[in-house]
VOSETOR-854670 format. One record per atom (N, C-alpha, C, CB): x, y, z. Coordinates in steps of 0.05 Angstrom, whole numbers, plus 5000, padded with zeros to 4 digits. Glycine has a CB too. Layout:
XYZ;...
# end
This chain:
771850341890;774050311913;776650431889;774449891929;776750561876;778750671855;778550951859;778150581825;781551051850;781251301841;780751381813;783351421849;777351401811;776151381783;775751731777;772751171784;774651801759;773652061757;771352021739;775652261747;770751701746;767751721735;765451821742;766951541734;763351881729;761552121747;759751841756;759252461726;758651961779;755951771794;753551841786;755451801826;752651621794;748951581779;747151481806;748451231749;745551651814;743051521839;740651381826;741351791860;739551271848;736751081845;735851351865;736550661860;733251331855;730751421870;728451441864;730851611877;726651531873;723851481862;723351731841;721351471889;723151631814;723351841799;720452091803;723651711770;718451951807;715952151806;716952341826;712852021814;717852241851;717552441875;720352571870;717152291908;722152461860;724652671850;724153001849;725252581816;721752911810;721253041795;718953321810;720452841773;718353191827;716853381841;717253601858;715653271851;719353431880;721653631897;722453851883;724353491904;723853691857;725453941844;724554131826;727453871832;721654061822;719954261809;718454421832;717854121789;718354411855;717454591878;719554781880;717154441906;717855001883;718455361876;717855461903;716255551849;719155581924;717855751944;718355971931;718855741973;715856071946;715556391937;716556551955;712756501934;719256601953;720456701979;720557091966;724356501989;719857191983;719957461977;722557561980;718057611992;723657591953;726057751950;726157971935;727957631942;728558201935;728158361915;730658321896;727758631926;729458421871;730858401854;734258371854;729958591844;735158581869;738358501881;737858661909;741658641859;740058461919;740758571950;743558621957;739958361971;743758851961;747258961968;748358831983;747859211981;751258781978;752358561993;753058672020;754858421980;752958892029;753258992050;750758952073;753959252044;747758852065;745658862074;745858522080;743459002055;746058552113;744658252120;742558152108;743658242145;742657932111;740757692103;738857632128;742657412095;736757682130;735357562154;732757332146;734157832171;733057072157;731256862143;730056882173;732756532126;727056792166;726356852191;723956602193;725357192196;722856502215;720856342222;721756002203;717756522212;723856052204;725055772194;726055572211;727155822178;726055342207;726555102225;729655042213;724054822221;731455022246;733954992224;734554732236;736955252224;735954602222;737954322230;740654352222;737054042215;741954332246;744654472256;747054352240;745054432289;746054062229;748453972220;750253722246;750254292213;749053892270;750753632287;749353472304;752953712305;747053382285;745353162290;743153202322;747752902292;742153492324;740753582343;738153552339;741253812348;736653512348;732953612347;732753832326;731553782381;732153822304;730354102291;730054342311;726854022283;730654572313;730354842321;727454952304;733255022313;725154882307;722855052289;722655432304;718954842295;721555512279;721255832283;723555902290;719255932303;725955942277;728156052290;728156322265;731155822293;730256482267;731956702250;734756652248;731656982262;735556682225;737756642228;738956902212;738456362221;741057042220;742057262208;745257272196;741557452226;744657312165;747957262160;748557542149;748956992136;750357672156;752857892149;754557762145;753758092168;755057882119;757757892102;757457642090;760757932118;759857422105;760557172093;759656952114;763657162085;759057012142;758256942161;755656862166;758857082172;754256702190;752756702205;753356972232;752656412211;751657112233;751757242261;750657252285;751457402259;747457082267;746256982301;744156782294;744457272323;742856632312;740856452307;739556502332;741656162301;737256562325;734856562356;732656522346;734456842376;731156482370;728356472364;726356712352;727356402387;724856662331;724156882319;721756992338;723556842290;721356922359;719457062376;720457242400;717856862387;723557192395;724957422412;724657702406;727857392412;725157922427;724958122415;726958232399;724258262430;726658472388;728058562364;727358422334;730858522369;727758672326;727458602293;729758662279;725158752278;732058422273;733858532261;734058682233;735158372262;735758852234;736059052204;735858822179;739659252200;736158822158;736758722139;734858592110;738058582152;735658442091;734458332074;732458132080;736058252062;729958122090;728157962102;727157652080;725558182109;727457462095;726857222077;724557102098;729756982071;721857022089;720256872099;720956592101;718156902088;721656402120;722556162112;719955982133;726156122119;718056052131;715655922143;715555572127;712456142134;715055392142;715055172132;717455082108;712455172122;719955172114;721555122106;723955072121;721455252091;726754862114;728154842139;731054942118;727954492158;732854962141;735855132137;737754952149;736255442153;739254772128;741354622141;743654782127;741254292135;746054542139;748954682131;748954552091;752554492158;750354702085;751354612052;753154362056;753354882033;751954102041;752953892039;756853912032;750953762018;757453642034;760153682029;760453392010;762353722060;762153401993;763053101980;766453131985;761953051939;767052922010;769853032014;771852762000;770553102053;770052611982;772252441958;771352431930;772652121965;772252671915;771452771891;774452671863;770853151898;773452681846;776352641832;774352791803;778052221829;775053061804;773553221785;774753161756;773753551793;772153171740;771952991711;773453341699;767552831696;774753231677;775753491657;778853421660;774853871670;780453201674;783153211674;784253021652;784053151700;781752811649;782352651627;781452661607;782152461630;781852681580;780152711552;779952451534;781552931534;778652371528;775652401535;774952291560;773752271514;772752441566;771652491598;771652171607;767852661602;773152121627;772051701631;770751641646;773851461638;768851541624;766251501630;766451181643;764151551603;769051001635;769150741644;771750711661;768950551621;771550431670;774350441684;776450351671;774450301706;775450371644;778150301623;780250531621;777050261589;778050791626;779251051630;780351161658;777251221621;780751021675;781151181700;784451251696;780250991730;784851471724;786951601721;789751381723;786651851742;792151431705;793551221711;793451021690;792851131735;791350891677;791150691660;792250781634;788450611658;793550521623;795250641594;793850751573;796850411579;791750731570;789250831557;788651131552;787150741575;788351201588;787851411593;788651681577;788551401613;787251811564;788652061558;789652301578;787052171541;791352471572;791552681591;791852891586;792952671606;790252991566;788953351563;787853451586;786353401541;787253711585;784953791604;782853911597;785653941622;780553871600;778854031598;777254181615;777853951589;777554441616;776654531634;774454601638;777554641638;773254681617;770054761611;768954451626;769054821567;769554211623;767753961635;768653981663;768353621620;770054091677;771154101700;769254311714;774354181698;768754521699;767354781709;763854701707;768355091687;762654521694;761354461691;760554171711;761654501669;761554131719;761153881742;760954041768;764153631745;763354251771;762554371796;759654481795;764454601803;758754711771;756654691777;753954531785;756754771770;755154281777;752354041790;752754051819;752753641779;755254041829;754954061860;752854291873;757854141871;753954541864;752854761871;749854711869;753954981856;748254641843;745654491841;744254341861;745854331822;746154171872;744953961881;745554061912;746153651869;746454301921;746054331948;749154281963;743754121958;751354281951;754254131950;755554401958;755553981916;755754541976;758254751979;761054721983;757954901997;761454451988;764554411992;765054081978;765454452029;767954081961;768453861952;771553901962;767553811920;772353591964;775253581964;775753341943;776453541995;777353431927;778353351899;781453141910;779253711876;781152891918;782752641926;784252581904;781052381934;785252761884;787152601860;786152711837;786952241858;788152881819;787652961792;789953011779;785953171790;789453181750;792053281741;792253581753;792353271706;794353701762;794753861777;794154121759;797153821789;794654051729;793154351706;791054331709;793354371671;789254141720;786354211718;785054351753;784753871705;786054141768;784654231797;786154451810;784553991819;788354541805;789354801825;788855021812;792354831834;788855101787;787955341775;784855371782;788555351744;783355131782;780655111788;780355291818;779754761790;781655141836;781555221863;782555511868;783155011879;784355551856;785355941854;783356081841;788356031832;781355971819;779556091810;776456161829;779455951787;775455921849;774255871868;774856041885;774355661874;777456061897;777856211923;777656511907;781156121942;778356601883;778256881876;775356951871;780056951852;773156811874;770356901864;770656861826;769757291876;771856761816;772456761785;770356571777;775556661775;768956411784;767156151781;765456081798;768455941779;763655991786;760955931807;761755591820;757255941784;763155591840;763755311852;764255261877;765755211841;763255031887;763655001917;765955091927;763454731924;766955101943;769055111959;770254801953;768155191991;772354921939;775154661926;777054631948;777454781895;777454451959;779754321972;780654101957;779354221999;784054061949;785553821937;787453771943;785953821916;787553561932;790853461939;792453511918;791353141946;791553521893;793353611862;794453311863;796453941863;796753271856;797452891854;797152821875;800252751846;796852541869;796852301899;800152401904;796151831889;800352121924;803852071935;803151821931;805552151969;804751641927;804751321935;808051281924;801651081915;807851001916;810450811916;810550801882;810050451934;812150741864;812650751842;810950411833;816050811839;808850481819;807550251809;805050221823;809150011811;804150421849;802450251872;800450331854;802150331908;797950371867;795150491860;795150751857;793050441879;794250861834;793451091823;796751261817;791151251845;799451101815;801351231807;801351331776;803451071813;799751321758;799151491744;798951781742;797651421741;797651851768;797452111773;799252221790;795152161780;801052021803;801752051827;804652211831;801751791839;806552361849;808052381866;809152121872;807052511884;811451951860;812451751873;814951711886;812351611861;815151631908;817251631926;817851341926;816551771954;820651321926;821051001930;823450961960;822750841893;823751241969;826651151995;825851402006;830851121985;827051352032;826951612058;830351592062;824551512097;831651822064;830752102059;831552182031;832052302079;831952022019;832052051991;829652201977;832451791980;827352121990;824052241972;824052511988;820252011979;825552592009;824752812023;824553012003;826552882045;826253131994;826653301972;824153371956;828553171955;823953041944;821353041920;819153151930;820352751911;817653091962;815753121976;815353371979;815853001996;817753541985;818253751994;817353971973;820953762003;818053911954;817354051922;815154061919;818253941897;814053761919;810353821911;809153931935;808353521905;809553951961;807854041977;807954391970;808753932007;810354461967;811854761965;809554891937;816354731953;809754711918;808854761891;806154731891;810054601872;805054551902;801954431903;799954551923;802054131910;801554581943;799554691964;797654531971;798254911956;797854261977;795654111978;794054182008;796453791973;791254192005;789554232029;789653982044;786554302021;789553762040;789953482048;791953302027;786953332050;793653202037;795152942019;793852772021;797752832026;793752671997;792152351991;794752211988;789852311959;795551952001;796951761996;794551491995;799451772019;796451281968;794651071969;796950831983;793251011936;794950711998;796950452006;795050192002;798150472043;795950021983;794149841970;796149661959;792149981947;795549351957;796949231936;795249111920;798849051943;792149221924;789949011908;790548711910;789949081875;790048551886;789648301894;786848161905;791448291911;785648381897;782448291918;780348251885;780548701949;778148211898;776148251871;777548181847;775148561866;776548281827;778048261802;781148351800;776548431783;782348451815;784148631812;788148491819;782748881834;789348431800;791648301800;793548611825;792848231761;794848391830;797448491851;798948761838;800148201852;799348941853;801249121851;802949181869;800449301846;804549341870;807449471892;805449601907;810349731877;806049521943;805049681965;807349811967;804049551992;806550071978;808350311989;809250162021;806150661992;811650142031;812750012050;811450182073;815949992048;811050032090;810050182119;811150392130;810150012141;814150332131;815550582149;816150892131;818850452162;816050752096;816250922079;813451232080;816350712053;811251012076;808951092091;809051292115;807850852100;809851252128;810351372162;811351662164;812751182179;814451602144;816051872138;813952002130;818551882118;812551962103;811152192087;809352342094;810152132068;807152072120;805652332138;806752472155;803652282153;809352402169;810552542189;810952862173;813452382200;812452782152;813953052135;810853202127;816352932099;809353142113;806553282107;805753432136;804053022097;805353292163;804453422181;805653612190;803953302195;808953622193;810953762195;810654032174;813253562191;809753972158;809054202136;805154402148;808753962095;804854312166;801554352168;799054232151;801154622165;800753992138;797953882115;797353602133;799153782072;795153622133;793553382144;793753132121;790053472149;793452922127;794152712104;790752472102;797952502118;789952402077;789152222080;789351992057;787152292089;788851802071;789651452058;788151342043;789851222077;787851202020;786851012007;787350732017;787551051982;785050572021;785950312040;783450232027;786450322080;782950002029;780749752025;780249582044;781349572005;782549492055;782549272079;782649352109;785049112075;781549132125;782049342155;784649242165;779549302184;786149092151;789949072157;790849372151;792148812129;789949442128;791849662123;790149982131;792849642089;788049882138;786950132150;787950192177;783950102152;788849922192;789749912218;792650012212;789449612231;793349932194;796850102194;797350362185;798949962174;796350382167;795650652166;794350882189;794050622146;792350762205;791451002229;794550962241;788050902257;795850742251;798650742273;800050862253;800150412286;800450902228;803451062218;802651332222;804751012182;799951372227;799551662233;797051852211;802851792232;795951702199;794551892180;792352032192;793551752156;791252262184;788752382201;787052292187;788352692206;786252152169;783452052158;783951842131;781552352146;782051632136;782051452112;779651592088;781051102125;780751512066;779051552044;777251352031;780451632027;777451172055;775050962040;773950842066;776550682017;771650672069;771050442089;772550212086;768250352088;772250082103;773149782094;771049622075;773449602121;771649512053;769949452026;770849102024;771249681993;773049002037;773948772030;772848542046;776548782031;771348522069;769348422084;769048542102;769348202091;767048442132;766448522149;768348572165;764848412155;768048872178;769849012198;769648802224;768749332204;771448702234;771448712266;770348812287;772848752272;770148712310;768548822329;770849102344;767548542351;773548922340;775749092357;775649382332;779548872361;776249312309;776049462286;774549762296;774549272263;772249642299;769549812302;770649992327;766449602311;770649862350;771850052375;774350222372;772649872400;775950152356;778250272352;777450572348;779750142330;776050482310;775150792296;773650932324;772450762263;772250822342;770950972360;772851142371;769650812380;774850992384;776551042399;778151272400;777650872397;779451252368;781451372349;779951742340;781551102316;777751602329;775851852318;778151912295;774952162344;778451742277;779351792249;777951832230;780551622240;776851962220;774652042194;775751942177;774052342185;772951792160;773051682136;771251712116;773351482138;771751692093;770051752066;767851542058;772051772040;765451532061;764351302058;764751152033;762051332062;764451292012;763751301979;762750981981;767051381954;761351011980;758950731975;757750751945;755750752000;757150971933;756650971908;758950901891;755551201903;760950841892;762850841876;762950541865;765350941889;762250301885;761450051875;759350001870;761849891887;757350141883;754450071883;753350131847;752650311909;754650351839;753950511815;754450241786;756350841814;755950061790;756749871769;754449701763;759049701777;752749621791;750849411786;747749591777;750549201817;748349841789;745750031784;745050121758;746050291799;747850191750;746850291713;746350111697;748950451693;748049781703;746749551687;743549461683;747749351697;742949561718;740749391726;737949651721;741349241763;738549861728;736450051731;737950301711;735850141768;738750301691;738950601676;737550851675;738750571656;734450721691;732350901682;732851171701;729150761686;734851161720;734951331737;736251581721;736251221760;736851561695;739351771683;737451981674;741551641654;734351971675;732752141665;730552241684;731952031643;731952311713;731452391733;731852671730;732552281752;730852901740;731553141732;734053211742;729953321738;735753141764;738053191774;740453171755;738253021795;739852871738;741752801724;741352941696;741852521725;738752941684;738153111666;739453401662;735853131668;739853571689;741253821691;744353701694;740254021719;745053591706;748053471711;749953361688;747653231728;748853291668;749853111637;749053261625;748752821625;750753251605;749553281568;748252981558;752753361542;746553111546;744252871541;746652601518;740353061515;748852751507;750452501498;751752361520;752652571480;752452521542;753452341562;751452171571;754652481585;749252291568;747552061585;746751761560;743952241598;746951871539;746351651520;748851391515;745751811492;750751481522;753351341526;753251261549;755851481522;752651271576;752151081599;749550901594;751751261627;747651031579;745450731566;747150561547;742250841543;748250611535;748550391515;752450271515;747350551480;754950451511;756950341508;757550291544;758950521487;758150471559;758350441589;756950251604;757850651602;754750171598;752550001610;753949731599;749050061600;753849671571;754549391564;757849381577;754249341526;759349521572;762649451587;761949331613;764949751594;760749471629;759849371660;758249191660;758549551679;756649101645;755248801651;757548601643;752248741631;759448641623;761448381624;763248331642;762948371605;763348571660;765348571680;764848361705;765448871691;766748241708;766848061737;766748241760;769747901741;767748481757;767948701774;765148781787;769248931758;762948831766;760848911767;759748701784;759848961743;759548441785;757848291811;759448161826;755648071804;762248281834;763748331854;762848511873;765848401846;762248821859;761549001880;758948961878;762449281880;756848821870;754148731878;754048611912;753148481856;756048421915;755748321931;757548431957;755848101923;759848601955;761148751971;760149021982;763148781959;757949161962;757549381976;755549351998;756849571959;754049162004;752049172030;753749072054;749248962027;756649012042;757548902063;759749202073;758948552055;760249372049;761349582061;759249782075;763049712041;756149792070;755549932085;754149842110;754550072071;754449632110;754149492147;756249622158;754749102155;758649592143;761649702160;761249972176;764449782135;759450122146;759650472155;757750452175;758850752130;755650342173;753850332201;755150292230;751850102198;756250042224;757149962253;759350172263;758449672253;761050202246;763250462254;762150732268;764750562225;759650812247;757751082259;756751032284;755151162240;755550782287;753850772312;755450682335;751550582308;757750612334;759150662362;760950862365;760450452372;760351112347;761251402351;763951452334;761751472384;765251292319;766651342289;765551572275;766151102268;767851652256;766551912245;766951862215;768052212255;764251812202;764051762176;763552052166;761751552168;764952072138;763752282126;763052292094;765452472132;761552452083;760252312056;762252332040;757652432041;763052242018;764952221991;763651961981;768852201997;764752081952;763051931929;764851721906;761452181911;767251891904;769451751896;768551831862;769551401909;766952041865;765652111831;765952371827;762252071825;764752451809;764952791797;762352861792;766752841767;760152881809;757853001804;756253011834;756252841781;754753241836;753053301861;750753111859;752053611862;750152951837;747652731843;748552481856;746152631815;751652421853;752552201865;751852291895;755652141857;752552531906;752152541937;748952481946;753052841948;747552571923;744952411941;744152211941;742752471938;745152091920;745851731929;747151621949;747251591912;749751801958;750451681980;749351632006;752051751984;747151892001;745451902031;743851772024;744252162044;742051652000;740851412008;742051192014;739451351995;744051132003;745650852015;745650822041;748650822009;746351092053;746751062087;744351062104;748551312100;743151182091;739451142098;738850862101;737251252071;739650692077;738850412074;740750202079;737950372049;742350372099;744850202110;743850142144;748150422108;741650332155;740450342181;740850622189;741650142200;741950822183;742851042199;740551302191;746251112192;739951392209;737751532211;738551822195;736751562242;735951932184;736552252177;737552352181;735952402179;737452532204;739352672218;741852702222;739052672232;742252372231;745352282231;746652282199;745651932245;745452262182;746352262160;746652512147;745252122147;745652682155;746452972152;749053122162;744453102165;748452942190;751853042199;753252932183;753352972227;752852692172;755952512158;756352752134;755152072141;753852882132;754453002100;755553232104;751953052080;754853402128;756753642139;758853702158;755553802146;758053642187;759553662202;762053452199;758153682223;760753252194;763353022193;765753102168;761752672184;764753202149;765753322122;768053532134;762953502102;766953702149;768853932164;770653802178;767354142185;770253592195;772353462217;774753302194;770453192244;773053162183;775053062155;777153222148;773553052129;775753502138;778153702128;779653822150;777053952109;779653802173;780554032191;779654232190;782654092191;776254302178;775054622175;773154562198;773354742140;772954552215;770554502230;769654762252;771154212247;771754912255;771155092264;770455322246;772755132280;770655272224;769055492194;766655412187;770755492161;766955162178;765154972158;763154812181;767454712136;760754602166;759354432179;757154402187;759954412191;756754662203;753954682219;753254962215;754154622252;751054962221;749255212222;749755332249;746155152219;751655482258;752755612284;754055912281;755055402294;752856042294;753956352298;756856422290;753756422327;757356482277;761056572271;762556342248;763356522308;759956182239;761756072223;761156092195;762155812231;761856062173;761356102148;758856082142;762655972134;757656222122;755056192117;754056002091;754056452114;754955772091;754255612067;751655422079;757055422055;749755482062;747155392073;745355292050;745755612088;743555112056;741455052043;738455062051;742054852036;736855242037;733955202042;732955082036;732555312039;731054892043;728854592033;725854712042;729754212056;725054542016;721954492018;720654382039;721154342001;722354222048;720953902062;723153862078;720253592040;721853742105;724153602127;725453372117;722853502155;728753452117;730353212113;730453032129;732353232110;730353052162;729552872181;727552662181;728952992198;725752812163;723852582166;724252392138;720552702172;725352532112;725952322092;728752422082;723652282068;730652312078;732652452065;732652472038;734752362070;730352412023;729952541998;729652811998;727952441985;728952902024;727753162021;729953322016;726253272044;732653262016;735353432012;734753471986;738353292019;733653311965;732553421939;730453751934;730653161930;729953691955;727553941953;728054231958;725553891974;730154381946;732054541947;730954811938;734354431933;729955031962;729555291951;731255461939;728855411965;733255441957;735955601949;738655481958;735855871962;741055601948;743455521953;745055681967;744455471932;745955791989;747755951999;750155901998;747356002019;752356021989;755456011990;756556232002;756855991965;757456242025;759256482034;757556712037;761456552013;755356622041;753456832048;752556972030;754357002064;752356861994;751156941972;749156761968;752856961951;746356831957;745056611942;745556621921;742556581942;745956361910;746856211885;744556311863;746855841891;745356431847;743456521821;743356231800;745356831802;742056031801;742355791793;742355841763;740255601804;740656011754;740456081717;743056151710;738156371706;744756261725;747756321717;749756011720;749056591743;748155861728;750855601731;751355501701;749655261754;753155421699;753555241668;753555031676;756155271650;751054941668;750654561677;750654491662;748554391689;752654241654;752254091627;749654081613;752953821632;747553991625;744253921617;744154201611;741753791642;744254461606;743754651604;741754871616;743554611588;741955091617;740355311635;738055211655;738855521615;738655261678;735155181703;734755461710;735654931743;732055451708;731055721721;731555671753;727455791714;731555901765;731955971794;728655791801;732256391803;729655601824;728355471839;725855701862;730955291855;726355941859;725056081876;726156381871;725455961904;724156541869;724256861855;726056981874;720957051853;727657141855;729857271870;729057601873;732757221853;
# end
């Protein structure tokens, strides 16, 4: 539950995972498709991202960077374009991680909590190559949109510009740049700090103008829970002024909280979303009802706490294919040894083993009541997103609803639901083709045939993955 740039690790059934990732679809694709030629995916089962029942035997036409039409394959007419046979395949929206801290903003790469942003031992250099590799891991995992919820602006803002200009292979990047908080409060080491109002207005306006945050991240946390000492808390009236000013600039806000009390205060101060679920204890029935009534989206971020005990108890997941692709051999070895030993000694690890199941149940309750949960990991790799999906299913949420949490709800949190998050005509063509039904088993989100971003099928052989090049999973 902190602003960490540590990578995430996911548990799964190793053999099943390997089999899925190795499965390649014999898609009849020409070696090169003209950019102007529509892509016609025929006889495919559509999973729309809105938790509606899967629609079998559909034809989806992508023209340019948008979905032009969706109709039954048996309908009259034969759309022109480059045809892909989707028989036995499943088409869903590209997944979203709406709470990451992209690696590369701190050197050496922060693999443990002793190197979190703002920690006095954390170095401050930027490693763009590390960040580009982490972004590639998201695309490889079927994640087509990320929101970086606090980082070194020298890293994330140029990468955001490069992604939007098409200069790098990357998911869509939304970012806050620096955090915003009170001096000495949570994440102050990478934050714009404001201690009073209206004196702080000029500071905030300068940040908004220079960094152009897509969603502004505020931290509202005094800690004093788990194994953490107390720290200064952003005053509530000051938080309200900061939110108001951001909104007057047309910028949405998200707020780091960890308790029900602070979540309530943040909501009534006017925040547009929450960066975490409640983790300090079980939520009350009244809070569940409020979240359903207010429809305030929140990022799920379950893996960030679960990761400590998992690495200590089950380091074998590091050998699963998605991790091998997404991490260097050196990183995986360091996780098995130095970082694992560090985690094993921490009281924090034991505390999170107790509290993660409580956070899972809190997420389930709010989702079941009609609240808006959206997948976020608080980490820096596409692998973590798949672990997040597994934890949501383990919490008792059905796979089709989890897909909605990973797609459409993420778009709601970002305020981008008009363009992203579902397979609907007119929306941007960020799609994932799967070899197996993810509504039957959430692990089938790993059975990727291809990833499409902005109407273009990603050539996976060109992704600069930390684990080295990987072949495309279907012929092109």
